[in-house]
RORORO-240256 format. One record per residue (C-alpha): residue in one letter; z, y, x. Coordinates in Angstrom, 1 decimal, decimal comma. Last residue first. Layout:
# RORORO-240256
+------+--------+--------+--------+
| tivo |      Z |      Y |      X |
+------+--------+--------+--------+
|    A |      Z |      Y |      X |
...
+------+--------+--------+--------+
This chain:
# RORORO-240256
+------+--------+--------+--------+
| tivo |      Z |      Y |      X |
+------+--------+--------+--------+
|    G |  -62,6 |   -2,1 |   20,5 |
|    K |  -64,1 |   -5,1 |   18,7 |
|    K |  -60,6 |   -6,5 |   18,5 |
|    A |  -59,3 |   -3,4 |   16,7 |
|    K |  -62,1 |   -3,6 |   14,2 |
|    F |  -61,2 |   -7,2 |   13,4 |
|    A |  -57,5 |   -6,3 |   13,0 |
|    T |  -58,4 |   -3,6 |   10,5 |
|    F |  -60,6 |   -6,1 |    8,7 |
|    H |  -57,8 |   -8,7 |    8,4 |
|    P |  -55,4 |   -6,0 |    7,0 |
|    A |  -57,8 |   -5,1 |    4,1 |
|    E |  -59,2 |   -1,6 |    4,5 |
|    K |  -58,5 |    0,8 |    1,7 |
|    V |  -60,3 |    1,7 |   -1,5 |
|    I |  -60,3 |    4,6 |   -3,9 |
|    R |  -63,0 |    4,2 |   -6,5 |
|    N |  -65,3 |    6,8 |   -8,0 |
|    E |  -67,8 |    6,5 |  -10,7 |
|    M |  -70,5 |    8,7 |  -12,2 |
|    K |  -72,9 |    7,7 |  -14,9 |
|    I |  -76,3 |    8,6 |  -16,5 |
|    L |  -77,2 |   11,4 |  -14,1 |
|    M |  -80,3 |   13,7 |  -13,9 |
|    G |  -79,6 |   16,1 |  -16,8 |
|    G |  -80,3 |   19,1 |  -14,6 |
|    E |  -77,9 |   21,2 |  -16,6 |
|    A |  -75,0 |   19,0 |  -15,4 |
|    A |  -76,1 |   19,1 |  -11,8 |
|    A |  -76,7 |   22,8 |  -11,9 |
|    K |  -73,2 |   23,4 |  -13,3 |
|    L |  -71,6 |   21,2 |  -10,8 |
|    Y |  -73,4 |   23,0 |   -8,0 |
|    A |  -72,4 |   26,4 |   -9,3 |
|    G |  -68,8 |   25,2 |   -9,5 |
|    W |  -69,0 |   24,1 |   -5,9 |
|    A |  -70,3 |   27,5 |   -4,9 |
|    P |  -67,3 |   29,1 |   -6,6 |
|    D |  -65,0 |   27,4 |   -4,1 |
|    A |  -61,8 |   26,3 |   -5,8 |
|    A |  -63,1 |   22,7 |   -6,3 |
|    M |  -63,6 |   22,4 |   -2,5 |
|    A |  -60,0 |   23,4 |   -1,8 |
|    A |  -58,8 |   21,0 |   -4,5 |
|    R |  -60,9 |   18,2 |   -3,0 |
|    R |  -59,4 |   18,7 |    0,4 |
|    Q |  -55,8 |   18,8 |   -0,9 |
|    E |  -56,3 |   15,8 |   -3,1 |
|    R |  -57,9 |   13,7 |   -0,4 |
|    D |  -55,2 |   14,6 |    2,2 |
|    G |  -52,5 |   13,7 |   -0,4 |
|    Q |  -54,2 |   10,3 |   -1,1 |
|    D |  -54,1 |    9,4 |    2,6 |
|    K |  -55,9 |   10,1 |    5,9 |
|    Y |  -59,2 |   10,5 |    4,1 |
|    G |  -62,6 |    8,9 |    4,5 |
|    W |  -65,5 |    9,7 |    2,2 |
|    L |  -68,1 |    7,2 |    1,0 |
|    H |  -71,4 |    7,8 |   -0,7 |
|    V |  -73,5 |    5,7 |   -3,1 |
|    V |  -76,6 |    6,8 |   -5,0 |
|    T |  -78,1 |    4,5 |   -7,6 |
|    N |  -81,5 |    4,7 |   -9,2 |
|    L |  -81,9 |    0,9 |   -8,9 |
|    E |  -79,3 |   -1,7 |   -9,5 |
|    G |  -80,3 |   -4,3 |   -7,0 |
|    E |  -82,7 |   -3,3 |   -4,3 |
|    I |  -83,6 |    0,0 |   -2,6 |
|    T |  -80,4 |    1,8 |   -3,4 |
|    T |  -79,6 |    5,3 |   -2,1 |
|    Y |  -77,0 |    5,8 |    0,6 |
|    W |  -74,5 |    8,2 |    2,1 |
|    G |  -72,0 |    6,9 |    4,6 |
|    L |  -68,6 |    7,5 |    6,2 |
|    C |  -68,5 |   11,3 |    5,4 |
|    N |  -65,3 |   12,7 |    7,0 |
|    E |  -65,5 |   16,5 |    6,6 |
|    L |  -64,1 |   16,9 |    3,0 |
|    Y |  -64,2 |   20,7 |    2,9 |
|    K |  -67,1 |   21,8 |    5,1 |
|    L |  -69,1 |   18,6 |    4,9 |
|    Q |  -68,6 |   18,6 |    1,1 |
|    L |  -69,8 |   22,2 |    0,9 |
|    P |  -72,9 |   21,6 |    3,0 |
|    W |  -73,7 |   18,4 |    1,0 |
|    A |  -73,3 |   20,0 |   -2,5 |
|    K |  -76,0 |   22,6 |   -2,8 |
|    E |  -79,2 |   21,7 |   -0,9 |
|    E |  -78,6 |   18,0 |   -0,3 |
|    Y |  -77,1 |   17,4 |   -3,8 |
|    L |  -80,0 |   19,1 |   -5,5 |
|    K |  -82,5 |   17,1 |   -3,4 |
|    V |  -80,6 |   13,8 |   -4,0 |
|    F |  -80,5 |   14,5 |   -7,7 |
|    D |  -84,3 |   15,3 |   -7,9 |
|    A |  -85,1 |   12,2 |   -5,9 |
|    M |  -82,9 |   10,1 |   -8,2 |
|    R |  -84,7 |   11,4 |  -11,4 |
|    N |  -87,4 |    8,7 |  -11,8 |
|    P |  -85,1 |    6,5 |  -13,9 |
|    L |  -81,9 |    8,4 |  -14,9 |
|    C |  -79,4 |    8,5 |  -12,1 |
|    T |  -76,4 |    6,3 |  -11,5 |
|    Y |  -73,8 |    7,9 |   -9,2 |
|    I |  -71,3 |    5,8 |   -7,2 |
|    R |  -68,5 |    7,4 |   -5,1 |
|    L |  -66,3 |    5,3 |   -2,8 |
|    D |  -63,3 |    7,4 |   -1,8 |
|    V |  -61,9 |    5,7 |    1,3 |
|    I |  -58,3 |    5,5 |    2,3 |
|    M |  -57,0 |    5,6 |    5,9 |
+------+--------+--------+--------+
C-alpha cells in the first residue's frame, strides 16, 4: 500500500472556512472516488492553520485511476473553483509514502 499524505496551509483565521468548504463539497466526492481515508486532521500545536489528510491506495496505478475518475466529475471542478476563489490557502503539498518494512512487521505482530 502507498499513502498520499496531503498537507494544506491556510491563511490565518481561514482554516475553519476551508474545512467547512471541504466538508460540504470535497469530502463526499473523495469518499466516493478515493474511498480509503486513513485520517483527516487539523493542527492544534506546531505549524498552525494546517490541515493534513492521508489516503491509502493499493499502488500508484490505483491512485492515478481513482484521482482521474474524481477529476472528471464536474462537482470536483466546482469544488476546486470555490476553493481557489475563496482565497483560503497559502500552500498545498502532497507526498507519496509507504510503510517501512519494520513497521509492516510490527503491525503484523500486533495482529
